[in-house]
N, C-alpha and C positions, 0 to 999 in steps of 0.2 A: 801728366801726359804731354808729350811734345807734339809739334805739328806732324812730325814723321809718324809718331804713334797713331795720331788721328787718321792720317792717310792710310796707314796699314789697316786700321779698324774699318774704314770705309771701303777698302779694297775687297772686303769680304761680302759686301752688300751686292746682290745681283743687280745687273743693269748699270745705270750711270748716275753717279752722285757728283754734282758740281758744287763748288763753293767759292765765295769771295769774302775776304775779311780785310778790313783796313780802315785807318782813320781817314776822315774827310780831307780831301785835297792832298793826300800823300800816296805814295806807292803802296800797294797792298802788302800786308804782312804774310798772308797765306792765301793761295788760290789752289783750286783743284778743278781741272777741266772747265775753267771759267768761261771759255769761249765755245763750249759745246752747246748746241741748240737743243732745247726741250720744247714740247708743246706748252704754250704759255699758260693754259687754264686761265684763272682770273687775275693773274698778276698783270696782264695787259691793261687792266682797268685803271692803273695809275697813269699810263700814257693818255688815256681818254680824259682823265681828270685834268691833266696838264693842258690838253688841247682845249677843253672847255674854258679854263681860266684865261688862257691866252686869247681866245676869241672874245671873252668878256672884256678883257683889258683893251682890245682893239676896237671895241664898240660894236662888234658884229652880233653879240648876244647879250641879253640881260638875264643874269642868273636868277633874279628874283621875280621875273615875270612868269606867271603860271602858263603851262603849255598842255596840250591834250595828252593824256596817258592812253596810248593805243597799242595793242599787241599785233602789229602788222608792220613788216619791214622790207625794204628793198634788198634783194640779194646782191652780194659783191660779184656774182657771176652774171655778166651781161645776158639778158634774155631769159634768165631764170625767173620763175614765179616768186611773188613775195612769200616770206616765211613768217612763222610765229614762234613764240616761246611756249614751253610747257611749264605749267605752274609747279608740278611735282618735282621738276628739275631745278627749281629756284630755291633761294634761301630767305626770302623776305615776303611774307604775305601782306605786309603793309603797302607795298607798291601795287600788288595785284588788287587790293581793295580800292585803289584809285582808278582802275581801268574804266573807261567811259567818262571819267571826270577830268580834273585838271590838277597839276602839281607844279611847283616852281622847279626850275632846272637845278638850283642849288640843293634842294632837298633830294632830288633824284640822284644827283652826283654823290651826295653823302650816303645814301642807301646803297649805291653801287659799290662803295668802299666798305663801310662799316658792317653791312650785312651781305655784301657781295651779290647784290641783286642782278640777275641776268637781264630781266626785263628793263630795269632802270638803265643798265649799260647800253642796250640796243637803242633805247630812246635817246640817250645822250649822244651816241654815235650818229644817229639820224639827224641830230641838230647841228653837230659840228663837222661831220664828214670824215671819212677815213684818211684823206690826204693830210688833214690837220693833225691826226694822231701820228701819222708817219713823220710829220715835221717835228713833233715833240720828241720822238725817239732820236731824230737826227741832231736836234739842238742839245740833247743830253750827251751826245758823243757816242751813242750806241752804234755798234758796228754790224750786228747780226740779227737784231730783233725786228720782228715784222708783225704788224697788226693788219692782216689782210681782209678780215671779214668780221661780221658780228657773231654773237654766240648763238649756236644752233642753226646757223646758215649752212645746212647740210649739202645743198647743191654746190655751193662754193667749195666746201670742204672736199667733196667727192671729186671736184675738178682740180684739186691740188692747191687751192687758195687757203692758206692756213695762218695761224697765229703762233709765232715762235719767240722765245726769249733765251738769253744766256744769263748766267750769274753775274758776269762782268757788266753787262748792259743794265741789268736791274740795279746794281750797285751805283752805276753812273747816274741813272735816273733819280733814284731816291737820294743819293748823295748830293746831286745837283739841287734838289729842292731844299735840303737841309742847309747847304752853303748859301743858296739864294735867299734864304730867310734873313741872313745877316748882312748881305752885301749884294749889290746888283749882279745878276748873272743872266745867262742866256734863256732860261726857261720862263721866267716871269719876274716882275718887280718884287722886292722884298715882302711887301704886304701880301701879294698873291701867293708867294711861296709859303709864307707863314700860315695863311689860311688853309692851304692844302695840307701842310703838316698837321694842323689841328684836326683835320678830318682823319688823317692816317693815325694820329694818336688815339682817336676814338674807336679804332678797330675792335669789333666785338668777338671775332674769331681769334682766340688767343691760345690755341692748343698746340702750337709748334714752337716758333722762335720765342714767343713771350713766356712759354711754359718753362724755358730753361733759365729765366732771369729771376732775381729776387723779387718778391712781391712789391709792387709799387714803382718798379723801375720804368722810366718813360721810354717807350719805343714807338716810333712812327713806322707802321709796317702794313704790308698787304701779303696775303697768302693766296694760294690757288690749288685746286685739286680736281681731278677726275680719276676714274679708275686707272691705276698704273702710274699716276703722276701726283706728286705733292711738292709744292714749293713754298718757301717762306723768304721774304725779302724785307729788310728794314734798316733803320738807323736807330741805334741805341744811344741814349743820353744819360750816362752815369753821373751821379753827383760828385764823384771823386776822380774823374778822368775825362779826357776829351771824348766827344761823340765818335762813334765808329759805325761803318756799314757792315752788315752781316747778311749774306744771302746763301741759302742752300736750295738747290734744285735737284729733285729726284725723279728719275724715270726708272722704275724698278718693278721686277716681278713680285716683290713683296706685296704689292697691292693687288695681285691676281691670285694669290694662294690663301689658304686659311679658311676657317669656318664661316666667317661673316665679314662683310665690308667694314663694319664698325671696328672689329677687333684688329683687322689688318691696318686700317687707317691709324689706329692707336700706335701700332708698331712703327709706322713711318713718322708719325708726329713725335714719338719718343726719340727717334733717331735725330730729327732736326733739333729737338730740345737739347739733346746731349751735346750737339755741336755748339749750340747757342751758349750752353753753360760753360763749355770749354773756352770759348772766346771771352766770355765774361770774366773768367778766372785770370785771363791774360790781358785784361783791358789796360793795365798800367804799362805793359811791355810792348804794345803794338807799335810798329814802325812809324816814324814821323812825329 
């Protein structure tokens, strides 16, 4: 299957499917609507992770000092009441078991990524601040992505304050971490980038990009999903080829039809896995 064939296949999918594929530090081999904005879902949590590590490097935070685990947050909309998260909408009971107690920021940041905990995310944002998350996007070279609010901040959402990403920006952010682990870069010192990559390698939700790769292939990645949206963004480290970034963002009616949310989600995950498998097959031929 050529890249043109893959484009033609994705043209049949209702809605918008964006993609970015390329070796690190090189021009992309294949893109598709790479600058189209999508609702970020949980992919924005990578920028929060970067902001935390940058704050720790600057001495503004200690990632290993326990902090209170509370389910109450300031809205991004000035004057709006504080908001809370709903446990049934989260993916990690381990963080909820700590409510009313203490937990280290490093542990919360890990749960934010590997289990995609919404509660941990909002606690981390509360510690570092939204401007620091915006700075992480800027330093990565992102052009269109915005983290304007916390998760389930419905007052801000209804006022038009939102979280947006593009495939190209996610590739820049994750690719910047992978490159920064080997040489000094704008996001964090090499040791900090390597530590963040280790968290992304430990991702437990592996039903989209990772599902298209051979068993045991190393991929540092984050995915995100809400009804109508499914994204996968990562850097793959083959044993026999240079690492490459692969991002697929979908905003599609596929996730609104069908008999059950689980079955529909499987369809979208399979689509992303198919793209990931196609890129893997071409890993030796990517530009750069």
